[in-house]
C-alpha positions in Angstrom: -49.2 -55.1 -22.9 -45.9 -55.8 -21.9 -44.1 -54.0 -19.4 -40.6 -55.5 -19.0 -38.9 -52.4 -19.6 -40.6 -50.0 -17.4 -38.3 -50.8 -14.4 -35.6 -49.6 -16.2 -36.6 -46.7 -17.5 -38.4 -46.0 -13.9 -34.8 -46.8 -12.4 -32.8 -45.1 -15.3 -34.9 -41.5 -14.3 -34.5 -42.3 -10.6 -31.0 -42.1 -10.4 -29.9 -39.0 -10.7 -32.0 -37.8 -7.9 -30.8 -40.6 -5.6 -27.0 -39.9 -6.9 -27.9 -35.7 -5.7 -29.4 -37.2 -2.3 -26.2 -39.7 -1.6 -24.6 -36.2 -1.9 -26.1 -34.2 -0.5 -25.4 -36.1 3.1 -21.8 -37.3 1.9 -21.6 -33.2 1.9 -23.0 -32.9 5.1 -22.0 -34.9 6.7 -18.0 -33.9 5.5 -19.0 -30.5 6.9 -20.2 -31.7 10.1 -16.4 -33.7 10.5 -14.9 -30.6 9.6 -16.5 -28.0 11.8 -16.0 -31.0 15.2 -11.9 -31.1 13.9 -11.9 -27.1 13.6 -13.8 -26.6 17.1 -11.2 -29.5 18.9 -8.1 -27.7 17.3 -9.3 -24.2 18.8 -10.8 -25.8 21.7 -7.4 -27.5 22.8 -5.1 -24.7 21.6 -7.2 -22.0 23.9 -7.1 -24.3 27.1 -3.0 -24.9 26.4 -2.5 -21.0 25.8 -4.4 -20.5 28.8 -2.9 -23.4 31.0 0.4 -22.1 29.9 -0.4 -18.7 30.4 1.0 -18.1 26.3 0.5 -14.7 24.9 2.5 -14.6 21.9 0.1 -14.7 18.6 2.9 -15.7 16.3 3.7 -19.4 18.7 -0.1 -19.8 19.3 -0.1 -19.7 15.6 2.4 -21.9 14.8 0.4 -24.8 17.2 -3.2 -24.8 15.6 -0.9 -24.6 12.3 0.6 -28.1 13.0 -2.3 -29.0 13.4 -4.2 -28.0 9.7 -2.6 -25.6 8.3 -5.4 -24.5 6.0 -7.1 -22.3 9.4 -7.3 -19.0 8.4 -6.8 -17.1 12.2 -7.9 -14.1 14.3 -6.2 -14.3 17.5 -6.7 -11.0 19.9 -5.0 -10.5 23.1 -6.1 -7.8 25.3 -5.7 -7.3 28.6 -6.3 -11.0 30.1 -8.4 -12.1 27.2 -7.4 -14.1 24.7 -10.4 -14.7 21.5 -8.9 -16.8 19.4 -11.0 -17.3 15.9 -10.9 -19.7 13.1 -12.2 -20.4 9.6 -12.1 -22.6 7.2 -13.8 -23.8 3.6 -15.3 -26.7 3.2 -16.8 -28.6 0.8 -16.3 -30.9 -2.1 -14.5 -27.6 -4.2 -13.5 -26.1 -0.8 -15.1 -23.1 -1.9 -18.7 -23.9 -0.5 -19.1 -22.5 2.3 -16.9 -21.3 5.2 -17.0 -22.5 8.5 -16.3 -20.2 12.0 -15.5 -20.9 15.3 -14.4 -18.8 18.1 -13.0 -19.6 21.2 -12.7 -16.8 24.1 -11.1 -17.4 27.5 -9.8 -15.7 30.3 -6.1 -15.7 31.2 -6.8 -15.4 35.2 -10.1 -17.3 35.8 -9.1 -20.3 33.1 -12.5 -20.3 31.6 -13.1 -20.4 28.3 -16.4 -19.6 26.1 -17.7 -20.6 23.3 -19.0 -18.0 20.7 -17.9 -15.1 22.9 
């Protein structure tokens, strides 16, 4: 019996599965990196805002959009509490999923909390 073409057929049948696993891995890594970047931008911004006692929402939004203009923001300042929620589309087509990060801080105590 001649088995010369068997390896090639097996490779051709397994190639789509290998490609799908590779794309899934790349997509997951990209989402993780984008979430880490989003968290870093929001955390750094809220840290500066609290340290410098900035209460102007437009100025805060401007600082964040200097780093990444694709972030959708919700900024809330009530009394001495500030909440910044940033969300961003992620994925290869940029409509697959939504990353969301929220940080809160108190102007008096200068303590920053995640997911408040």
